N, C-alpha and C positions, 0 to 999 in steps of 0.2 A: 607240474603235471608229470607223473611217472608214466613212461611208455611201457605198455604191456606187450612183450615180445611173443611171437607165435612159438609154439613148441617146435622143436627141431623136426619132428616127423609130420608136421602139418603139410598136406599136399596142396599144390596149386596147379591150375591150368594156366599156361602162359602163351599169349599170342603176341608175336612180334610182326608188326605190319599186317599185311593180309596174306602172307605166304608161309609163315612159320608158326607152328603150334606144338607144344609139348607139355609134359607134366614134370614137376620137380617139387622136392620138399623145401621147407624153409632153410634147412641146413645146406642143401645143395645150392640154393640161390645165394646164400651168404658166402659160400666157398667159391662160387663161380660156376656157371652152367656150361661153359665152353671155353674156347681159346680166344674168342673175339671180345676184347676189352670193352668196347662200347656196349655190346649186348649184356655183358655181365654188370656193368655199371648201371645201365638202364633198368634191369630187372631188380637189382639191389635197391635202387632208389624207389622204385614202385613198391617194393615190399616195405621199406621204411615208411613211406607215406601211408600205406594201408594200416600199419601198426599204430601210427600216430592218430589216424582217424578213429580207430577202434579203441583207443585209450581215452577218448573224450567222454563227455557226459551227455552229449546230445544224440540226435538221431544217427549220427555217424558211427556210433559204437555198434550199430547193427550191420554195418557194411560187410559184405562178403566178397567184394571185389572192387576194382577201379580201373580206369583207363586214362592214359595221358601220354605226353611226349617227354621223354627223358633222353639226353644225349643224342637228340635228333631222331630217335626211333619211337614209333608208336607202339606202346606196350599196353596190353590188357592183362590183368592179373586177377584170377578168380579162385576162391577157395574151392577145393575139390572134395 
């Protein structure tokens, strides 16, 4: 299966836990959204999983967001 990557300018709304919410592009997520390694790793992993889901041939290919726990942080990532 070939993974279909988001365009660099695709915008996302990111929620970390219940207290942090911000917008970033796929390019910004891949480069790191801040100085906190764990937050960067968690958002990058969430982006990767969403790209894998959307690359499938089932109902997942219609996914516009997802939530989960990566690096011990609760992350919700939604296409904006």
